[in-house]
N, C-alpha and C positions, 0 to 999 in steps of 0.2 A: 196290555198287548196292543201292538200296532194295528191289528185287524179291527178291533172294536173301536179304537180311538179314531182311526181314519174314516171308517164307515160312519161313525156318529158325526164327525165334522162335516162330511158331505150331506148327510141326511138333514142336519140342522141348517146348513146353508140353503138347501133346496126348499125345505119346509118354511123357512123364514122369508121366502120371496113374496113381496107384496103384489099379489095378483091383480089388485085393483088398478095398478099403474099401467097395465098392459091391456090394450084392446085389440083383439085379433081383427085383421082386415083381410077380406077376401080379395085376392088379386084377379086380374083379368083372366077370363076363362081360357084364353089361348096361351096363358103362361105355362112355361115348360119346366118349372121348378117345384118339386113336391117333396116335403118331409114326411116320412112314414114311420110310425111306431106300431109295433105288433105285440100286444100283451093282453091276455084275457082278464088280468087282475087290475082293472081300472080303480084307482084309489087316490088319496090325497098326494101321495108321493109321486105316483105316475103323472098326475096333473102338474105338480111342481116341476118335474123334469121337462114336460112339454112347454111350460112357461119359460123355463131357462133357455131352451132351444129357440123357441119362436120369438122371444124378445130380441134375439140376434137376427134370426132368419126372416121373419115376417116383414120387417121394415125394408128388407132387400128384395121383396117380391116373392118370397116362398109361401106356398100354400101348405096346408096340413091335412093328412089323412090319418085318422085314428082307427086302427084295426083291433077290435076287442070283442068281448062277449056281447051278444045281442041284448042282454038285460041292462047294459050300461048306456044304451043309445040315448035315452032321455037326459041322463046326467051329463053325458059328453056334450050334447047339443046345448044344454043349459050353461055348462061351464065355459065352452068355447063356441059361441054362436057363429055359425057360418062355416065351421070346419067340415071337412068331409068325413063320413063315417062308413066303416065296412065291418060287418059281422063275421066273426070267425066261424067257419062251417063246423058243425058238431063232430065231424069225422076227425078234426084236428084237436079236439079237446079231450082232456082226461076226465074220467068219470069221477063223480064226487059232488059234495054239496057246494064247495067253493070252485068257481071257474078257474081252471089251471090248464097248462099245456106243457108237455114234455119237450126237452131239447130236440128229440127226434121229430116231433110234430112241427116244431118251429122250422126245422130244416126242410120238412116236407112242403110247407107253405112257400118258402123261398125257392124251392126246386120245382115249383108248379108253374108252367108256362102261362096258364090261364090267369094266375095272380099277376104276373108282370104285364100281360096284355090289358088287364083291367085298370092299370094305373094311368091316370089322365095327364101324364107329363113324360118328358124324355129324361130329364135330370132328376134322379131319385136319391134323397138322403135317407138312409136307413139308420134309425137309432133305437136304443133300448132303454129300459128304466134304470139300468146300471151305467148310464152314460152322463157325462157333464160337458157343457159347452162353455169354454172360457172366453172366446172371442170369435168374431166373424172371420171366415177364411177368404183367401183371395180367389174369388169366382173366376176372374179372367184367366187365371192359371189353371185351377183344378177342374173346371168344367170341360176342359179339352181332353180329359182322360176318361177312359172307359170304366175304370174301377180304382177307387182310392180308399185306403184305410190304414190302420196301424199295422206295424210289423208284428208277426208272432213267430216264435222260434222253435216250434216242435220239430226236431230233426227228422221225424218219420213222415210228417205230412207236408213239409215244404216242397215246392216244385223247384227243379234245378236252377232255373234262371230267375223266376219272379219271387222266389222265397215263399213267404206266407203273408197274405193280406187278410187281416181280421175283418169280418163282416158286421160285427155288432154295432159299430158306428162307421158307416161307409158311404161314400158317394159313388153312384153307379149310373151308367147309361142303360136305360131300359132296353134299347134295341140290342146292345151288346150282351145283356143277360139272356135275352131271347135267342140270340145267335149261339151262345154257349149251350143252351138247352137243346137247340135244334141239331147242332152239328157235332156235339161232344157227349159222350157217355162215360160212366165209370170204367167200362171196358176199354174205351178209347184211351183213357188216362193210363190204365194198367199196361196196355200194349205199347204206348209211347215210352213209358218208363223202361220196359223190357228192351225196346229197340235202342234206347240210349245207354243201356247197360249200367243204369244207376242202381245203387242199393236203396231201393224204395219198397218197403214192405207195406202192402195195403190189402185189406180184405175186401174183395169186390162182391157186390150183390146188386143185381140189376133192379131190385126193388128200391124205388126212390125213397130217400130219407134214412138210409142206413149209415150215412156219413155226413159230416158237417158241410153245410152248403158253401161256406167260404173256402174250404179245401177244394171243393169241386170248381168253383168259379175262378179261383187263382190259377189252378192247373189248366182249366179250359181257356182262360184268357191267354195263357202262355202258348197253348197249342194253336190258337187262332190268331196269334200275334196281335192281340189287342193292346192298346196303349195304357200302360199303368205307370204310376209314379215310381221312380227308381228307389230301391231299398234304402239307400242312404239318405233319402229326402223325406221319407214317410212320416218321420217324427214331427215335421213341421205342420202336418195336417192333424194327425191323431197319435196318441200313445196308449199303450196298455201296460205290459210288464216292464218295459224300459222307460225311465223317466226322461223328459226333456222339457225345459222351461218355456219353449217357444211354441208348444202345441196349441191347437185350437180346440181339440176334443180329447176327452179321456174316457176310455171304455174299461169298466171294471172297478169303479170306486168302492164297491162293496167287498173287494178283496184286498189282501195285504201286499199289494205291489209296491207302494211307495211309503216313504217314512212320514212321520207326523210333520217334520220340518218342510218337506217337499209339498205336502198337502196344504199346509198353512200358507206357504209361498204362493201356490197357484190360486187358492181361494181369495187371497188378499189382493190379487191383481197387481202385485208388486208395489202397492201403495205404502 
């Protein structure tokens, strides 16, 4: 089955990374570029994903923030000396022996203005454990945008003009995310859709976290006229369900989005 083969190919590629060859360097404190991963399940695979990303990002001046369960603090500091650490508040964690977090609570974190205010940089690259970085992206081009990510194509959730921007591996302006949270609500989005007379079915609940954060930020960026990459160009930055050989990032390697041949091509670096 494609699902298992592709997933194993990426897992093997990640876990085979020689971590001894990469030494994390803390960049200047006034640096405005920060990569952020949020996952309470810190383990060897998550560490490999971090090394995959930071081997590209850190030499270009990007710092790292690991947001995970408080019990992993010492290991994170030992594995990546100098990186920044943030504990996930217990209110965002699921109950149980193993630290875990629901999708709803993940969304709640990214919909929390205090979280964004706490980030010590303006340019934020959000990534998850199910992401892979193939190559460095063009900073001169993409850092000028407020929100950059792969396309997603759910016809219910997409906004009329901006479509859908996946947040799982995304580049964002911290201030723009704060603007969205300050000036836009789910109710605002619903009212705009009604005024535009678009067929847009959405269940609104003012309690934060009832819908995906990337649905909110895509629509909010559209309402506030924030600058985002055109739909037809997003595949050059990141891909998810739709394959493209020129992507810098892939979100969803643990799903059956791509064929084995496409997976091998990307992981080989076309060598």
